[in-house]
VOVOTI-472324 format. One record per residue (C-alpha): residue number from 1; x, y, z. Coordinates in Angstrom, 3 decimals. Each point is the difference from the previous one (the first is absolute). Layout:
// residues N
NUM | X | Y | Z
...
***
This chain:
// residues 541
1 | -15.098 | -24.208 | 7.370
2 | 3.084 | 2.449 | 0.108
3 | 3.272 | -0.946 | -0.093
4 | 2.872 | 1.946 | 1.011
5 | 3.420 | 0.945 | -1.472
6 | 2.499 | 1.215 | 1.906
7 | 3.497 | 1.497 | -2.214
8 | 2.870 | 1.023 | 1.628
9 | 3.434 | 1.135 | -1.011
10 | 3.625 | -1.048 | 1.018
11 | 3.833 | 0.618 | -0.332
12 | -0.950 | 4.213 | -0.880
13 | -2.810 | 2.145 | -0.630
14 | -1.446 | 1.234 | -2.951
15 | -0.030 | -3.419 | -1.943
16 | -3.402 | 0.475 | -1.204
17 | -2.600 | -1.588 | 2.577
18 | -2.698 | 2.334 | -0.727
19 | 0.572 | -0.727 | -4.124
20 | -0.189 | -3.406 | 0.570
21 | -2.966 | 0.189 | 2.097
22 | -1.848 | 2.044 | -2.205
23 | 1.189 | -2.363 | -3.095
24 | -1.413 | -3.141 | 1.972
25 | -3.353 | 1.637 | 0.722
26 | -0.356 | 1.023 | -3.917
27 | 0.969 | -3.794 | -0.884
28 | -2.787 | -0.807 | 2.615
29 | -2.370 | 2.098 | -1.376
30 | 0.935 | -1.222 | -3.931
31 | -1.295 | -3.564 | 1.388
32 | -3.369 | 1.276 | 0.983
33 | 0.750 | 0.755 | 3.985
34 | -0.292 | 2.872 | 1.909
35 | 2.454 | 1.790 | 2.158
36 | 0.875 | 2.018 | 2.713
37 | 3.530 | 1.468 | 0.731
38 | 1.071 | 1.809 | 3.028
39 | 3.588 | 1.351 | 1.412
40 | 1.547 | -0.443 | 3.813
41 | 2.345 | 2.317 | 0.206
42 | 2.263 | -0.268 | 2.829
43 | 1.114 | 4.096 | 0.724
44 | -1.196 | 1.761 | 2.882
45 | -1.734 | 2.846 | -1.781
46 | -3.873 | 0.167 | 0.038
47 | 0.044 | 0.048 | -3.569
48 | 2.558 | 1.305 | -2.716
49 | -2.169 | 3.268 | -0.557
50 | 3.083 | 2.293 | 2.568
51 | 2.554 | -2.378 | -1.793
52 | 2.500 | 1.789 | -2.433
53 | -0.217 | -1.075 | -3.626
54 | 4.073 | -0.839 | -0.108
55 | -0.910 | -2.520 | 2.970
56 | -2.904 | -1.439 | -1.171
57 | -0.797 | 0.555 | -3.479
58 | -3.714 | 1.234 | -0.976
59 | -2.619 | 0.009 | 2.325
60 | -3.176 | -1.802 | -1.536
61 | -3.235 | 1.383 | 0.723
62 | -3.290 | -1.827 | -0.369
63 | -3.548 | 0.505 | -0.483
64 | -1.131 | 0.222 | 3.750
65 | 3.109 | 2.060 | 0.650
66 | 2.729 | -2.164 | 1.465
67 | 3.843 | 1.233 | -0.345
68 | 1.318 | -3.354 | -0.906
69 | 3.299 | -1.623 | -0.917
70 | 0.624 | 0.074 | -3.905
71 | -0.388 | -3.984 | -0.192
72 | -3.741 | 0.584 | -0.173
73 | 0.320 | 1.818 | -3.405
74 | 1.445 | -3.179 | -1.375
75 | -2.644 | -1.852 | 1.388
76 | -2.205 | 2.332 | -1.458
77 | 1.306 | 0.002 | -3.295
78 | 0.478 | -3.443 | -0.470
79 | -3.310 | -1.048 | 1.017
80 | -2.440 | 2.721 | -0.316
81 | -1.635 | -0.451 | 3.403
82 | 0.765 | 3.264 | 2.053
83 | 1.231 | -0.090 | 3.209
84 | -1.341 | 1.358 | 3.420
85 | 1.404 | 1.007 | 3.419
86 | -0.474 | -3.795 | 1.146
87 | 2.509 | -0.957 | -2.613
88 | 3.179 | 1.522 | 1.625
89 | 1.193 | 0.189 | 3.712
90 | 3.487 | 1.014 | 1.826
91 | 1.276 | -0.773 | 3.505
92 | -1.008 | 3.294 | 0.781
93 | -3.287 | -0.405 | -0.829
94 | -0.155 | -3.368 | 1.808
95 | 1.233 | 1.361 | 2.968
96 | -2.363 | 2.822 | 0.139
97 | -3.083 | -2.057 | -0.099
98 | 1.460 | -2.458 | 2.595
99 | 0.890 | 2.877 | 2.543
100 | -3.188 | 1.584 | -0.915
101 | -1.673 | -3.072 | 1.291
102 | 2.021 | -0.062 | 3.099
103 | -1.204 | 3.686 | 0.777
104 | -3.511 | -1.373 | -0.345
105 | 0.571 | -3.096 | 2.000
106 | -0.671 | -2.570 | -2.190
107 | 3.029 | -2.118 | 1.423
108 | -1.943 | -0.342 | 3.076
109 | 3.381 | 0.963 | 1.988
110 | 2.065 | -2.499 | -1.953
111 | 3.871 | 1.255 | -0.562
112 | -0.346 | 0.752 | -3.741
113 | 2.640 | -1.992 | -1.923
114 | 1.490 | -0.617 | -3.524
115 | -1.169 | -3.526 | 0.374
116 | -3.230 | 0.123 | -0.047
117 | -1.078 | 3.410 | -0.440
118 | 1.903 | 1.387 | -2.654
119 | -0.016 | -3.049 | -1.838
120 | -3.594 | -0.761 | 0.654
121 | -0.892 | 3.535 | -1.379
122 | 2.466 | -0.831 | -3.282
123 | -2.183 | -3.236 | -0.350
124 | -3.335 | 1.964 | 0.685
125 | 1.197 | 1.925 | -2.932
126 | 0.463 | -2.692 | -2.315
127 | -3.589 | -1.599 | 1.039
128 | -1.871 | 2.698 | -1.109
129 | 0.853 | -1.289 | -3.777
130 | -1.592 | -2.950 | 0.689
131 | -2.981 | -0.548 | -2.628
132 | 0.877 | 3.117 | -1.874
133 | 1.770 | -2.029 | -3.061
134 | 1.046 | -3.323 | -1.082
135 | 3.689 | 0.583 | 0.962
136 | 1.782 | 2.630 | 2.488
137 | 3.574 | 1.260 | -0.572
138 | 1.488 | 1.194 | 2.626
139 | 3.565 | 1.761 | -0.624
140 | 2.019 | 0.149 | 2.856
141 | 2.596 | 3.454 | -0.122
142 | 3.399 | 0.014 | 1.092
143 | 2.428 | -3.226 | -0.372
144 | -0.009 | -2.790 | 2.114
145 | 2.731 | 0.495 | 2.931
146 | -1.258 | 3.405 | 0.393
147 | -0.879 | 0.513 | 3.967
148 | -3.050 | 2.106 | -1.182
149 | -1.303 | -2.894 | -2.055
150 | -0.010 | -2.625 | 3.019
151 | -3.230 | 0.689 | 1.200
152 | -2.308 | -0.462 | -3.418
153 | 2.406 | -2.815 | -0.696
154 | -0.911 | -1.621 | 3.285
155 | -3.622 | 0.997 | -0.918
156 | -0.414 | -1.534 | -3.230
157 | 1.520 | -3.025 | 1.100
158 | -2.855 | -0.794 | 2.966
159 | -2.332 | 1.027 | -2.851
160 | 1.272 | -2.856 | -1.818
161 | -0.181 | -2.414 | 2.605
162 | -3.233 | 1.265 | 0.719
163 | -1.758 | -0.189 | -3.275
164 | 2.188 | -2.974 | -1.454
165 | 1.978 | -0.822 | -3.321
166 | -3.479 | -0.243 | -1.956
167 | -0.204 | 3.625 | 0.618
168 | 3.541 | 1.603 | 0.315
169 | 2.550 | 0.376 | -2.012
170 | 3.611 | 1.462 | 0.392
171 | 1.607 | 1.238 | -2.861
172 | 4.109 | 1.052 | 0.598
173 | 1.666 | 2.587 | -2.482
174 | 3.263 | -0.113 | 0.110
175 | 3.446 | 1.002 | -2.002
176 | 2.548 | -1.855 | -2.208
177 | 2.690 | 2.356 | -0.350
178 | 2.431 | -0.360 | -2.656
179 | 3.788 | 0.263 | 0.745
180 | 1.973 | 1.262 | -3.105
181 | 3.337 | -1.405 | 1.876
182 | -1.505 | -3.207 | 0.029
183 | -2.008 | 0.269 | -3.162
184 | -3.343 | -1.788 | 1.867
185 | -2.695 | 0.412 | 1.764
186 | 0.189 | -0.555 | 3.832
187 | -2.622 | -2.191 | 1.677
188 | 1.285 | 0.288 | 3.661
189 | -2.159 | 3.868 | 0.688
190 | -2.916 | -1.899 | -0.798
191 | 0.996 | -2.936 | 2.399
192 | 0.250 | 2.223 | 2.586
193 | -3.036 | 2.160 | -0.599
194 | -2.389 | -3.403 | 0.036
195 | 2.029 | -0.714 | 3.180
196 | -0.794 | 2.832 | 1.935
197 | -3.654 | -0.020 | -0.597
198 | -0.125 | -3.713 | 0.998
199 | 1.749 | 1.047 | 3.078
200 | -3.213 | 2.517 | 0.205
201 | -2.358 | -3.423 | -0.371
202 | -0.810 | 0.706 | -3.577
203 | 0.858 | -2.663 | -2.774
204 | -0.903 | 1.366 | -3.266
205 | -0.842 | -2.433 | -2.611
206 | 0.623 | 2.409 | -3.094
207 | 2.985 | 1.952 | -0.813
208 | 0.507 | 2.958 | -2.478
209 | 3.371 | 0.232 | -0.437
210 | 1.066 | 3.501 | -1.574
211 | 2.790 | 0.061 | -2.476
212 | 1.067 | 1.846 | -3.015
213 | 1.045 | -2.757 | -2.079
214 | -1.228 | -3.622 | -0.787
215 | 0.148 | -2.234 | 3.106
216 | 1.643 | -3.621 | -1.037
217 | -2.246 | -2.748 | 1.043
218 | 2.614 | -1.266 | 2.244
219 | -0.071 | 2.883 | 2.177
220 | -3.684 | -0.244 | 0.079
221 | 0.510 | -3.617 | 1.447
222 | 2.478 | 1.213 | 2.452
223 | -2.477 | 2.259 | 1.194
224 | -2.635 | -2.482 | 0.382
225 | 2.382 | -2.516 | 1.285
226 | 1.480 | 2.708 | 2.951
227 | -3.216 | 1.855 | 0.623
228 | -1.999 | -3.015 | 0.648
229 | -3.093 | 1.109 | -2.901
230 | -0.885 | -2.013 | -3.062
231 | 2.132 | 0.500 | -3.188
232 | -3.096 | 1.136 | -1.796
233 | -0.767 | 2.568 | 2.442
234 | 3.483 | 1.978 | -0.170
235 | -1.366 | 2.462 | -2.865
236 | 2.968 | 2.075 | -1.856
237 | -1.566 | 3.692 | 0.034
238 | 2.268 | 1.712 | -2.624
239 | 0.505 | 3.846 | -0.709
240 | -2.240 | 1.478 | -2.888
241 | -0.091 | 2.811 | -2.185
242 | -3.616 | 1.117 | 1.179
243 | -1.735 | -1.201 | 3.376
244 | -2.958 | -0.386 | -2.122
245 | 1.905 | -3.142 | -1.408
246 | 0.274 | -1.553 | 4.051
247 | -3.837 | -1.753 | -0.559
248 | 1.123 | -1.648 | -3.199
249 | 3.824 | -1.107 | 1.099
250 | -1.455 | -1.127 | 3.482
251 | -2.751 | -2.207 | -1.543
252 | 2.764 | -1.338 | -2.266
253 | 1.795 | -0.906 | 2.820
254 | -2.579 | -1.837 | 1.455
255 | -1.131 | 1.979 | 3.145
256 | -3.543 | 0.189 | -0.395
257 | -0.327 | -3.511 | -0.619
258 | 2.431 | -0.800 | 2.909
259 | -2.021 | 2.178 | 2.327
260 | -3.585 | -1.968 | -1.182
261 | 1.807 | -3.490 | 0.825
262 | 1.425 | 0.957 | 3.441
263 | -3.847 | 0.687 | 0.599
264 | -1.211 | -3.007 | -1.584
265 | -1.801 | 1.775 | -2.635
266 | -0.735 | -0.040 | -3.962
267 | -1.095 | 2.691 | -1.739
268 | -0.232 | 1.302 | -3.997
269 | 3.037 | 1.225 | -1.938
270 | 0.355 | 3.743 | 0.814
271 | -0.993 | 2.113 | -3.229
272 | 3.062 | 2.492 | -0.257
273 | -0.772 | 1.708 | -2.962
274 | -0.430 | 3.414 | 1.608
275 | 3.706 | -0.133 | 1.359
276 | 0.998 | -1.638 | -3.312
277 | -1.222 | 3.313 | -1.719
278 | 1.159 | 2.395 | 2.302
279 | 3.768 | -1.519 | 0.329
280 | -0.221 | 0.144 | -4.141
281 | -0.951 | 3.590 | 0.060
282 | 2.784 | 0.773 | 2.078
283 | 2.618 | -1.641 | -1.642
284 | -0.976 | 0.460 | -3.220
285 | -1.456 | 3.761 | -0.165
286 | -0.272 | 2.121 | -2.799
287 | 1.634 | 3.009 | 0.930
288 | 1.539 | 1.793 | 2.890
289 | -0.674 | 3.245 | 1.923
290 | 2.189 | 1.919 | 2.788
291 | -1.847 | 1.301 | 2.787
292 | 1.616 | 1.795 | 2.618
293 | -0.968 | -0.316 | 3.547
294 | 1.039 | 3.266 | 2.104
295 | -0.129 | -1.259 | 3.064
296 | 1.512 | 0.284 | 3.938
297 | 0.552 | -3.468 | 1.024
298 | 1.995 | -1.389 | -3.694
299 | 3.089 | -1.775 | 1.933
300 | -2.722 | -2.919 | 0.852
301 | -1.915 | -1.259 | -2.963
302 | -2.240 | -1.676 | 2.513
303 | -1.335 | 3.495 | 0.807
304 | -2.019 | 0.309 | -2.797
305 | -0.916 | -3.632 | -0.461
306 | -3.412 | 0.399 | -0.972
307 | 0.495 | 2.876 | -2.268
308 | 2.866 | -1.813 | -1.572
309 | -2.021 | -3.237 | -0.578
310 | -3.204 | 2.344 | -1.611
311 | 2.378 | 1.717 | -2.353
312 | 0.659 | -3.476 | -1.146
313 | -3.543 | -1.011 | -0.077
314 | -0.515 | 3.243 | -2.121
315 | 2.649 | -1.217 | -2.407
316 | -1.746 | -3.331 | -0.128
317 | -3.005 | 1.556 | -1.260
318 | 1.436 | 1.854 | -2.480
319 | 2.344 | -2.430 | -0.938
320 | 3.189 | 1.733 | 0.722
321 | 2.920 | -0.085 | 2.426
322 | 0.355 | 2.569 | 2.848
323 | 3.148 | 1.134 | 0.489
324 | 0.016 | 1.760 | 3.236
325 | 2.360 | 2.760 | 0.922
326 | 0.445 | 0.581 | 3.830
327 | 0.972 | 3.800 | 0.383
328 | 0.459 | 1.453 | 3.555
329 | -2.101 | 3.029 | -0.119
330 | 2.609 | 2.147 | 2.153
331 | 2.110 | 0.134 | -3.110
332 | -2.492 | 2.142 | -1.519
333 | 0.506 | 2.846 | 2.735
334 | 3.423 | 0.456 | -1.285
335 | 0.180 | -1.491 | -3.366
336 | -2.040 | 0.828 | -3.252
337 | -2.779 | -2.591 | -0.646
338 | 0.580 | 0.152 | -3.555
339 | 3.025 | -1.413 | 0.095
340 | -1.600 | -3.146 | 1.179
341 | -3.620 | -0.056 | -1.052
342 | 0.762 | 1.086 | -3.516
343 | -0.483 | -3.242 | -2.081
344 | -2.331 | -1.591 | 3.021
345 | -3.316 | -1.030 | -1.470
346 | -2.334 | 0.536 | 3.162
347 | 0.731 | 1.320 | 3.385
348 | -1.346 | -1.645 | 3.297
349 | 0.371 | 1.733 | 3.422
350 | -0.872 | -2.194 | 2.890
351 | -1.395 | 0.448 | 3.591
352 | 2.335 | 1.138 | 2.996
353 | -0.063 | 1.481 | 2.974
354 | 2.446 | 2.980 | 0.977
355 | 1.459 | 3.265 | -1.372
356 | 3.413 | -1.797 | -1.114
357 | -0.450 | -0.244 | -4.130
358 | -3.112 | 2.002 | 0.176
359 | 1.428 | 2.919 | -2.231
360 | 1.387 | -2.480 | -2.554
361 | -3.487 | -1.964 | -0.150
362 | -1.352 | 3.956 | -0.927
363 | 2.498 | 0.512 | -2.854
364 | -0.487 | -3.768 | -1.307
365 | -3.959 | 1.249 | -0.382
366 | 0.870 | 3.089 | -1.773
367 | 2.046 | -1.497 | -2.202
368 | -2.543 | -2.488 | -1.055
369 | -2.736 | 2.633 | 0.234
370 | 1.687 | 2.585 | -2.419
371 | 2.039 | -2.889 | -2.428
372 | -3.115 | -1.575 | -0.279
373 | 1.299 | -3.633 | 1.142
374 | -2.625 | -2.589 | 1.664
375 | -0.159 | 0.694 | 3.770
376 | -1.158 | -2.348 | 2.562
377 | -0.238 | 1.670 | 3.377
378 | -0.985 | -2.264 | 2.953
379 | -0.560 | 1.125 | 3.411
380 | 2.721 | 1.851 | 1.050
381 | 0.613 | 0.623 | -3.800
382 | -3.463 | 1.484 | -0.688
383 | 0.172 | 2.456 | 2.791
384 | 3.829 | 1.390 | -1.551
385 | -1.912 | 0.688 | -3.023
386 | -2.560 | 1.930 | 1.554
387 | 2.805 | 2.017 | 1.418
388 | 1.923 | 0.506 | -2.947
389 | -3.508 | 1.200 | -1.687
390 | -0.359 | 2.346 | 2.788
391 | 2.979 | 1.376 | 0.062
392 | 0.890 | 0.467 | -3.712
393 | -3.640 | 0.254 | -1.692
394 | -2.005 | 1.799 | 2.527
395 | 2.497 | 1.994 | 1.633
396 | 0.160 | -1.295 | 3.569
397 | 3.900 | 0.323 | 0.316
398 | -0.104 | -1.447 | 3.268
399 | -2.373 | -2.618 | -0.537
400 | 0.936 | -3.533 | 2.255
401 | -1.046 | -2.566 | 2.446
402 | -0.482 | 0.366 | 3.610
403 | 1.476 | -3.365 | 0.121
404 | 3.401 | 2.133 | -0.136
405 | -0.840 | 2.586 | 2.314
406 | -2.129 | 3.314 | -0.016
407 | -0.385 | 1.946 | -3.181
408 | -1.779 | 2.820 | -1.342
409 | -1.830 | -2.501 | -2.973
410 | -0.792 | -2.823 | 1.612
411 | -1.303 | -1.808 | -3.147
412 | 0.307 | -3.706 | 1.786
413 | -0.948 | 0.144 | 3.355
414 | -0.429 | -2.858 | 2.778
415 | -3.594 | -1.294 | 0.297
416 | -1.304 | -0.132 | 3.541
417 | -3.413 | -1.872 | -0.596
418 | -1.466 | -1.428 | -3.189
419 | -3.149 | -2.309 | -0.638
420 | 0.542 | -3.625 | -0.598
421 | -3.200 | -1.779 | -0.679
422 | -2.669 | 0.754 | 2.646
423 | 2.503 | 1.457 | 2.420
424 | 2.315 | 2.800 | 0.820
425 | 3.916 | -0.801 | 0.607
426 | 2.081 | 2.480 | 1.668
427 | 3.661 | 0.452 | 0.431
428 | 2.136 | 2.498 | 1.934
429 | 3.041 | 1.469 | -1.724
430 | 2.081 | -0.770 | 3.452
431 | -1.389 | -3.604 | 0.125
432 | 1.536 | -3.166 | -0.565
433 | 1.483 | -0.814 | -3.396
434 | -0.749 | -3.639 | -0.370
435 | -3.207 | -0.985 | -1.439
436 | -1.580 | 3.517 | -0.113
437 | -0.125 | 1.013 | -3.724
438 | -2.588 | -0.244 | -2.402
439 | 0.340 | -3.669 | -0.611
440 | -1.442 | -2.370 | -2.321
441 | -3.195 | -0.093 | -2.203
442 | -1.659 | 3.508 | -0.827
443 | -2.806 | 0.562 | -2.760
444 | 0.803 | 3.017 | -2.633
445 | -2.360 | 1.423 | -2.271
446 | 1.542 | 0.963 | -3.544
447 | -0.891 | 2.703 | -2.167
448 | -2.306 | -0.663 | -2.761
449 | 1.999 | 0.678 | -3.379
450 | 3.450 | -0.386 | 1.989
451 | 2.848 | -1.938 | -1.423
452 | -0.363 | -2.152 | 3.219
453 | -3.227 | -0.722 | -0.724
454 | 0.857 | -1.318 | -2.729
455 | 2.736 | -2.063 | 0.930
456 | -1.943 | -1.459 | 2.498
457 | -2.795 | 0.001 | -2.053
458 | -2.002 | 0.443 | 3.001
459 | -1.493 | 3.258 | 2.270
460 | 0.599 | -1.643 | 3.338
461 | 3.043 | -2.027 | 1.261
462 | 1.678 | -1.342 | 3.243
463 | 3.844 | 0.292 | 0.635
464 | 2.106 | -0.550 | 3.108
465 | 1.945 | 3.007 | 1.273
466 | 2.926 | 0.335 | 2.653
467 | 0.049 | 3.743 | 0.730
468 | 0.064 | 2.706 | 2.758
469 | -0.183 | 3.080 | -2.144
470 | -2.450 | 1.019 | -2.706
471 | -0.550 | 2.688 | -2.371
472 | -1.666 | 3.315 | 0.876
473 | -3.218 | 0.388 | -1.581
474 | 0.012 | 3.448 | 0.484
475 | 2.367 | 0.537 | -3.192
476 | -2.175 | -2.010 | -1.973
477 | -0.994 | 2.943 | -1.849
478 | 3.308 | 1.987 | -0.434
479 | 1.535 | -3.243 | -1.275
480 | -2.820 | -1.242 | -2.561
481 | -0.076 | 3.590 | -1.353
482 | 3.700 | -0.869 | -0.848
483 | -0.689 | -3.654 | -1.861
484 | 0.377 | -1.952 | 2.767
485 | -3.364 | -2.137 | 0.499
486 | -1.355 | -1.883 | 2.989
487 | -1.224 | -2.676 | -1.949
488 | -0.459 | -2.225 | 3.376
489 | -1.675 | 0.783 | 3.127
490 | -1.108 | -1.656 | 3.054
491 | -3.821 | -0.494 | 0.150
492 | -0.525 | 2.768 | 2.087
493 | 1.819 | 2.417 | -2.114
494 | 2.707 | 0.825 | 2.678
495 | 3.003 | -2.101 | -0.630
496 | 1.692 | 0.241 | -3.727
497 | 1.130 | -3.382 | -0.933
498 | 1.195 | 0.490 | -3.471
499 | 1.036 | 2.958 | -2.073
500 | 1.069 | 0.284 | -3.907
501 | 0.873 | 2.657 | -2.630
502 | -2.559 | -0.318 | -3.304
503 | 2.327 | 1.680 | -2.121
504 | 2.872 | -2.544 | 0.751
505 | 0.577 | -3.616 | -1.697
506 | -0.251 | -1.728 | 3.183
507 | 0.540 | 1.659 | 3.644
508 | -1.891 | -1.209 | 2.607
509 | 0.706 | -0.189 | 3.856
510 | -2.192 | -2.211 | 2.663
511 | 0.132 | 0.143 | 3.617
512 | -0.281 | -3.535 | 0.487
513 | 2.436 | -2.754 | -0.879
514 | -1.803 | -1.929 | -3.160
515 | 3.288 | -2.316 | -0.152
516 | -1.358 | -1.788 | 2.955
517 | -2.698 | -1.558 | -2.074
518 | 1.657 | -0.852 | -3.252
519 | 0.432 | -3.810 | -0.916
520 | 2.004 | -1.123 | -2.876
521 | -3.210 | -2.013 | -1.203
522 | -1.955 | 3.323 | 0.901
523 | 1.923 | 3.110 | -0.503
524 | -1.229 | 3.301 | 1.654
525 | -1.293 | 1.768 | -3.183
526 | 1.949 | 3.310 | 1.179
527 | 3.071 | -1.856 | -0.594
528 | -1.182 | -1.275 | -2.883
529 | -0.887 | 3.347 | -1.533
530 | 3.294 | 1.750 | 1.217
531 | 2.498 | -2.852 | -1.557
532 | -2.598 | 0.553 | -3.330
533 | 0.691 | 3.910 | 0.098
534 | 4.102 | -0.764 | 0.918
535 | -0.266 | -2.398 | -3.200
536 | -1.631 | 3.201 | -2.253
537 | 2.857 | 2.350 | 1.436
538 | 2.578 | -2.533 | -1.188
539 | -1.035 | 0.254 | -3.527
540 | 0.398 | 3.954 | 0.393
541 | 3.646 | -0.287 | 1.727
***
């Protein structure tokens, strides 16, 4: 029997509902249960694919090509279960589905309304998870009280009534702010948040109270009394030094035990040794490396969420702390990269879109090539490294990408068609922006004897993509004759997937996003190898 846990949030956004969901999923797994996590987002976009990273953070991509909320990355990193198209839905997609049915006449002439048609569509999305796991954890995006969230709250209220308390549980994440002038944590925002949720017909049975310091027992009892919740189900959710400590602290506070109690279930004690080992390595590293991330969206750390975590995972594998230094790439268009990179142990240039900052990324790649500093180019970062080689090694002074406009030497160009399995996918340059990139998992074949083949210990791999532009295969001979080897190609040999320099300590560019598949207990091999190279570079500095 599948049981459902709905996680809502109140008072303010960014309270960590996604992390709470992921950590609870990890705890239930540690007790021997199977879990599935999904995210219901209230914004009107069909998916986050066309949203600015400054507003929404990164776009997480699944194997089956869905552009999803970044919280699905947390779900995968904590549980190891690959997310799919069916694990994230937005108001935009819900309305698109409903309006499509109305146009096809599926409602038999009925007036289409929020209740029951929109709420029924939301419930149908949730019900599709029935039987897929012992527990389905559904995170509701936004904050209780937002007008956009109302249909989702109404839908899960109905769903809870339909399946009963033995199959549905509501967990509410809320904030206890500390007021320095008063010298105390305040419970009133939590009381009001629960009241708001109950006005929507939902009574939470467990409260996760976020705070930056210990919560007195007296305060917990007060919250329980005023919010009509059992005292032992008001759970402190305190700030920690690493997100991978959250499963341990939530278990110590009794979250997983209280969840099982709500369902009347008994289970074996969880095996948390893996999480204990991870936290130990993070808190007690044997050294440190400095990695410069030369990007375009460095003002918001969530823009590179999976990337940051994958670097941390590489540090865990090498038992070192990774000190990430974010550098806005536009800086290098006016200033000397050496002034910023002289003491750096490794340079990573991540993905991105558009011309802004591109020349700065090209200069970062040039610095890494010439100074023999480990370089990791991901997607756009690979493309800029190829342009740098075409200009400075092959003599194509006007080499560039057609993403930025017409150019004489289009080393990077837009692909209008490619093979996906047994079918051919096509795109138009002037077509829709959303969902039209090369998205999801694609295979690649590695060159025998190459560095990447050694790192992967494989000749064939599969990685997740998200891009519109590709390296132009027509420049391969010129680039390889100058040392930039095409060490990974699509199986049909038409799309370059990986480039590397043989005479460099560590210089690899990949067209895909390896960070999306990295986990703390299963770090991606490229990040493990990159951090290892940075450790060796640190010994030389």
